[in-house]
A tleap script that builds the chain and sets N, CA, C and O, in Angstrom:
source leaprc.protein.ff14SB
mol = sequence {
  NMET PRO GLN ARG LYS ARG PRO HIE ALA GLY
  ALA ASN ALA GLY PHE VAL THR TYR ALA ARG
  GLU ARG ARG GLU LYS ALA MET GLU ASP LYS
  LEU ALA GLY GLU ILE LEU ASP ALA LEU GLU
  GLN GLN GLY ASN ALA PHE LYS ARG LYS ASP
  ASP MET TYR ARG MET ALA GLN ALA ASN LYS
  ALA PHE ALA HIE TYR ARG CTRP
}
set mol.1.N position { 0.915 -0.877 -0.062 }
set mol.1.CA position { -0.268 0.102 0.152 }
set mol.1.C position { 1.186 1.217 0.142 }
set mol.1.O position { 2.199 1.274 0.839 }
set mol.2.N position { 0.669 2.015 -1.025 }
set mol.2.CA position { 1.594 2.950 -0.800 }
set mol.2.C position { 1.219 4.311 -0.091 }
set mol.2.O position { 0.066 4.736 -0.021 }
set mol.3.N position { 2.248 4.894 0.387 }
set mol.3.CA position { 1.957 6.159 1.589 }
set mol.3.C position { 1.980 7.373 0.968 }
set mol.3.O position { 2.510 7.586 -0.123 }
set mol.4.N position { 1.185 8.492 1.919 }
set mol.4.CA position { 0.750 9.523 1.137 }
set mol.4.C position { 1.951 10.317 1.328 }
set mol.4.O position { 2.606 9.757 2.208 }
set mol.5.N position { 2.518 11.311 0.934 }
set mol.5.CA position { 3.546 12.423 1.081 }
set mol.5.C position { 2.838 13.431 1.494 }
set mol.5.O position { 1.694 13.705 1.134 }
set mol.6.N position { 3.604 14.091 2.376 }
set mol.6.CA position { 2.672 15.487 2.726 }
set mol.6.C position { 4.023 16.401 3.303 }
set mol.6.O position { 4.748 16.400 4.298 }
set mol.7.N position { 3.877 17.189 2.006 }
set mol.7.CA position { 4.697 18.254 1.551 }
set mol.7.C position { 5.287 19.140 2.814 }
set mol.7.O position { 6.387 19.692 2.808 }
set mol.8.N position { 4.289 19.166 3.950 }
set mol.8.CA position { 4.776 20.400 4.656 }
set mol.8.C position { 5.099 20.112 6.333 }
set mol.8.O position { 5.123 20.882 7.293 }
set mol.9.N position { 5.369 18.403 6.192 }
set mol.9.CA position { 5.729 18.006 7.226 }
set mol.9.C position { 7.329 18.730 7.900 }
set mol.9.O position { 7.601 19.308 8.952 }
set mol.10.N position { 7.784 18.507 7.208 }
set mol.10.CA position { 9.316 19.125 7.387 }
set mol.10.C position { 9.029 20.647 7.727 }
set mol.10.O position { 9.629 21.235 8.627 }
set mol.11.N position { 8.278 21.100 7.108 }
set mol.11.CA position { 8.496 22.554 8.419 }
set mol.11.C position { 7.762 22.599 9.796 }
set mol.11.O position { 8.233 23.162 10.784 }
set mol.12.N position { 6.480 21.905 9.762 }
set mol.12.CA position { 6.002 21.621 10.929 }
set mol.12.C position { 7.025 20.981 11.683 }
set mol.12.O position { 7.174 21.638 12.713 }
set mol.13.N position { 7.688 20.147 11.659 }
set mol.13.CA position { 8.583 20.001 12.213 }
set mol.13.C position { 9.962 20.547 13.644 }
set mol.13.O position { 10.521 20.237 14.695 }
set mol.14.N position { 9.786 21.769 12.319 }
set mol.14.CA position { 11.133 22.301 13.189 }
set mol.14.C position { 10.282 23.059 13.741 }
set mol.14.O position { 10.426 22.837 14.944 }
set mol.15.N position { 9.312 23.978 13.583 }
set mol.15.CA position { 8.238 24.192 14.964 }
set mol.15.C position { 7.982 23.297 16.304 }
set mol.15.O position { 7.704 23.534 17.480 }
set mol.16.N position { 8.166 22.410 15.687 }
set mol.16.CA position { 7.723 21.383 16.868 }
set mol.16.C position { 9.036 21.002 17.837 }
set mol.16.O position { 8.913 20.785 19.043 }
set mol.17.N position { 10.440 20.951 17.049 }
set mol.17.CA position { 11.184 20.498 17.608 }
set mol.17.C position { 11.954 21.680 18.580 }
set mol.17.O position { 12.644 21.394 19.559 }
set mol.18.N position { 11.673 23.129 18.073 }
set mol.18.CA position { 12.317 23.934 18.849 }
set mol.18.C position { 11.102 24.465 19.961 }
set mol.18.O position { 11.245 25.116 20.996 }
set mol.19.N position { 10.153 24.051 19.475 }
set mol.19.CA position { 8.672 24.455 20.570 }
set mol.19.C position { 9.430 23.528 21.802 }
set mol.19.O position { 9.313 23.887 22.973 }
set mol.20.N position { 10.211 22.314 21.436 }
set mol.20.CA position { 10.347 21.625 22.821 }
set mol.20.C position { 11.581 22.257 23.641 }
set mol.20.O position { 12.000 21.984 24.766 }
set mol.21.N position { 11.965 23.086 22.801 }
set mol.21.CA position { 12.992 23.099 24.126 }
set mol.21.C position { 12.226 24.583 24.276 }
set mol.21.O position { 11.462 24.824 23.341 }
set mol.22.N position { 12.292 25.332 25.034 }
set mol.22.CA position { 11.381 26.389 25.029 }
set mol.22.C position { 11.077 26.090 26.187 }
set mol.22.O position { 10.798 24.930 26.488 }
set mol.23.N position { 11.075 27.240 27.193 }
set mol.23.CA position { 10.992 27.580 28.534 }
set mol.23.C position { 9.546 27.029 29.631 }
set mol.23.O position { 9.394 26.471 30.717 }
set mol.24.N position { 8.827 27.522 28.691 }
set mol.24.CA position { 7.217 26.889 29.206 }
set mol.24.C position { 6.696 25.790 29.765 }
set mol.24.O position { 7.074 24.805 29.131 }
set mol.25.N position { 6.034 25.521 30.619 }
set mol.25.CA position { 5.592 24.426 30.546 }
set mol.25.C position { 4.010 24.119 30.156 }
set mol.25.O position { 3.474 23.978 31.255 }
set mol.26.N position { 3.403 24.014 29.541 }
set mol.26.CA position { 2.792 23.228 28.667 }
set mol.26.C position { 3.128 23.426 27.403 }
set mol.26.O position { 3.820 24.412 27.151 }
set mol.27.N position { 2.759 22.635 26.449 }
set mol.27.CA position { 3.451 21.993 24.916 }
set mol.27.C position { 2.474 23.104 24.196 }
set mol.27.O position { 3.090 23.731 23.334 }
set mol.28.N position { 1.066 23.507 24.345 }
set mol.28.CA position { 0.980 24.494 24.055 }
set mol.28.C position { 1.414 25.503 23.944 }
set mol.28.O position { 1.457 26.091 22.863 }
set mol.29.N position { 1.910 26.032 25.181 }
set mol.29.CA position { 2.211 27.222 25.245 }
set mol.29.C position { 3.653 27.803 24.503 }
set mol.29.O position { 4.092 28.904 24.171 }
set mol.30.N position { 4.179 26.168 24.443 }
set mol.30.CA position { 6.097 26.377 24.040 }
set mol.30.C position { 5.650 26.592 22.510 }
set mol.30.O position { 6.237 27.458 21.861 }
set mol.31.N position { 4.569 25.786 21.881 }
set mol.31.CA position { 4.336 26.252 20.268 }
set mol.31.C position { 3.778 27.106 19.738 }
set mol.31.O position { 3.791 27.480 18.566 }
set mol.32.N position { 3.078 27.568 20.903 }
set mol.32.CA position { 2.501 29.421 20.601 }
set mol.32.C position { 3.005 30.042 20.242 }
set mol.32.O position { 3.032 30.578 19.133 }
set mol.33.N position { 3.926 30.200 21.710 }
set mol.33.CA position { 5.046 31.005 21.622 }
set mol.33.C position { 6.034 31.005 20.081 }
set mol.33.O position { 6.301 31.990 19.393 }
set mol.34.N position { 6.484 29.417 19.818 }
set mol.34.CA position { 7.586 29.835 18.775 }
set mol.34.C position { 7.396 30.395 17.310 }
set mol.34.O position { 8.104 30.927 16.456 }
set mol.35.N position { 5.563 29.852 17.508 }
set mol.35.CA position { 4.461 30.671 15.957 }
set mol.35.C position { 4.759 31.989 16.193 }
set mol.35.O position { 5.389 32.551 15.298 }
set mol.36.N position { 4.478 32.611 17.140 }
set mol.36.CA position { 4.034 33.631 17.437 }
set mol.36.C position { 5.547 34.565 17.107 }
set mol.36.O position { 5.607 35.464 16.269 }
set mol.37.N position { 6.705 34.107 17.979 }
set mol.37.CA position { 8.417 34.809 17.197 }
set mol.37.C position { 8.490 34.341 15.773 }
set mol.37.O position { 9.398 34.865 15.128 }
set mol.38.N position { 7.717 33.446 15.117 }
set mol.38.CA position { 8.316 33.177 13.698 }
set mol.38.C position { 7.181 34.708 12.729 }
set mol.38.O position { 7.584 35.383 11.781 }
set mol.39.N position { 5.772 34.815 13.427 }
set mol.39.CA position { 5.333 35.755 12.731 }
set mol.39.C position { 6.333 37.320 12.809 }
set mol.39.O position { 6.144 38.348 12.160 }
set mol.40.N position { 7.543 36.998 13.965 }
set mol.40.CA position { 7.818 38.363 13.931 }
set mol.40.C position { 9.060 38.422 13.975 }
set mol.40.O position { 9.743 39.152 14.694 }
set mol.41.N position { 9.491 37.450 13.002 }
set mol.41.CA position { 10.200 37.062 12.676 }
set mol.41.C position { 11.907 37.031 13.731 }
set mol.41.O position { 12.912 37.701 13.492 }
set mol.42.N position { 11.701 36.015 14.878 }
set mol.42.CA position { 12.540 36.165 15.394 }
set mol.42.C position { 12.334 34.327 15.765 }
set mol.42.O position { 11.445 33.765 15.126 }
set mol.43.N position { 12.974 33.663 16.550 }
set mol.43.CA position { 12.895 32.634 17.097 }
set mol.43.C position { 14.187 31.167 16.250 }
set mol.43.O position { 14.802 31.290 15.190 }
set mol.44.N position { 14.198 30.107 17.078 }
set mol.44.CA position { 14.495 30.044 16.453 }
set mol.44.C position { 13.588 28.671 15.060 }
set mol.44.O position { 14.198 28.249 14.077 }
set mol.45.N position { 12.603 28.406 15.296 }
set mol.45.CA position { 12.140 27.946 13.970 }
set mol.45.C position { 12.302 28.672 12.581 }
set mol.45.O position { 12.588 28.111 11.523 }
set mol.46.N position { 11.999 30.438 12.826 }
set mol.46.CA position { 12.793 31.426 11.507 }
set mol.46.C position { 14.503 31.116 11.876 }
set mol.46.O position { 14.970 30.710 10.812 }
set mol.47.N position { 15.011 31.127 12.358 }
set mol.47.CA position { 16.321 31.477 12.097 }
set mol.47.C position { 17.084 30.225 11.266 }
set mol.47.O position { 18.037 30.397 10.506 }
set mol.48.N position { 16.386 28.777 11.612 }
set mol.48.CA position { 16.559 27.905 10.839 }
set mol.48.C position { 16.446 27.978 9.249 }
set mol.48.O position { 17.245 27.761 8.339 }
set mol.49.N position { 15.024 28.404 9.309 }
set mol.49.CA position { 14.048 28.958 8.065 }
set mol.49.C position { 15.452 30.050 6.979 }
set mol.49.O position { 15.809 29.904 5.810 }
set mol.50.N position { 15.724 30.671 7.628 }
set mol.50.CA position { 16.825 32.119 7.326 }
set mol.50.C position { 17.990 31.313 6.822 }
set mol.50.O position { 18.130 31.544 5.621 }
set mol.51.N position { 18.718 30.612 7.188 }
set mol.51.CA position { 19.989 29.702 7.568 }
set mol.51.C position { 20.127 29.222 6.250 }
set mol.51.O position { 21.048 29.587 5.520 }
set mol.52.N position { 19.213 28.383 5.897 }
set mol.52.CA position { 18.353 27.570 5.469 }
set mol.52.C position { 18.564 28.360 3.245 }
set mol.52.O position { 19.227 28.144 2.230 }
set mol.53.N position { 17.444 29.264 3.761 }
set mol.53.CA position { 17.802 30.108 2.734 }
set mol.53.C position { 18.870 30.823 1.960 }
set mol.53.O position { 18.874 31.177 0.781 }
set mol.54.N position { 19.999 30.983 3.132 }
set mol.54.CA position { 21.015 31.448 2.822 }
set mol.54.C position { 22.016 30.370 2.092 }
set mol.54.O position { 22.615 30.583 1.038 }
set mol.55.N position { 22.067 29.274 2.803 }
set mol.55.CA position { 22.431 27.989 1.652 }
set mol.55.C position { 22.569 27.926 1.028 }
set mol.55.O position { 23.740 28.078 0.680 }
set mol.56.N position { 21.448 27.586 -0.046 }
set mol.56.CA position { 20.749 28.118 -1.540 }
set mol.56.C position { 21.005 29.014 -1.232 }
set mol.56.O position { 21.170 28.634 -0.072 }
set mol.57.N position { 21.231 30.026 -1.182 }
set mol.57.CA position { 21.390 31.374 -2.168 }
set mol.57.C position { 23.162 31.188 -2.478 }
set mol.57.O position { 23.700 31.483 -3.545 }
set mol.58.N position { 23.655 30.798 -1.625 }
set mol.58.CA position { 25.206 30.523 -1.924 }
set mol.58.C position { 25.493 29.074 -3.104 }
set mol.58.O position { 26.162 28.978 -4.133 }
set mol.59.N position { 24.708 28.198 -2.416 }
set mol.59.CA position { 24.974 27.598 -3.983 }
set mol.59.C position { 24.791 27.473 -5.218 }
set mol.59.O position { 25.486 27.027 -6.130 }
set mol.60.N position { 23.463 28.051 -5.138 }
set mol.60.CA position { 23.352 28.942 -6.259 }
set mol.60.C position { 24.024 29.975 -7.267 }
set mol.60.O position { 23.862 30.165 -8.472 }
set mol.61.N position { 24.900 30.610 -6.243 }
set mol.61.CA position { 25.321 31.105 -7.118 }
set mol.61.C position { 27.022 30.580 -7.839 }
set mol.61.O position { 27.753 31.009 -8.732 }
set mol.62.N position { 27.059 29.557 -6.953 }
set mol.62.CA position { 28.479 28.609 -7.959 }
set mol.62.C position { 27.928 27.409 -8.555 }
set mol.62.O position { 28.634 26.621 -9.185 }
set mol.63.N position { 26.554 27.232 -8.353 }
set mol.63.CA position { 25.929 25.918 -9.955 }
set mol.63.C position { 25.866 26.572 -10.855 }
set mol.63.O position { 24.734 26.602 -11.338 }
set mol.64.N position { 26.827 27.342 -11.511 }
set mol.64.CA position { 26.993 27.745 -13.067 }
set mol.64.C position { 28.710 26.528 -13.502 }
set mol.64.O position { 29.025 25.742 -14.396 }
set mol.65.N position { 29.399 27.121 -12.108 }
set mol.65.CA position { 30.369 25.994 -12.233 }
set mol.65.C position { 30.416 24.819 -12.754 }
set mol.65.O position { 29.507 24.098 -12.341 }
set mol.66.N position { 31.384 24.147 -13.788 }
set mol.66.CA position { 31.767 22.767 -13.797 }
set mol.66.C position { 32.818 21.847 -13.149 }
set mol.66.O position { 33.860 21.694 -13.786 }
set mol.67.N position { 32.696 21.268 -12.071 }
set mol.67.CA position { 33.712 20.930 -11.015 }
set mol.67.C position { 34.596 19.703 -12.061 }
set mol.67.O position { 35.576 19.105 -11.617 }
savepdb mol mol.pdb
quit
């Protein structure tokens, strides 16, 4: 039986991963805090996304070279 692919599962996994590291008590508060931080363009999940974007841009700059 084929499995369904979930294209946005990786994006949500980042939120959950970094929400677990937060200091709030309840997971709902941790996750809400991480999402609100991402809306304000701060927090660990946003930093991860920004770092990944910068690496992709750097790789794109050197894509025309033949090694």
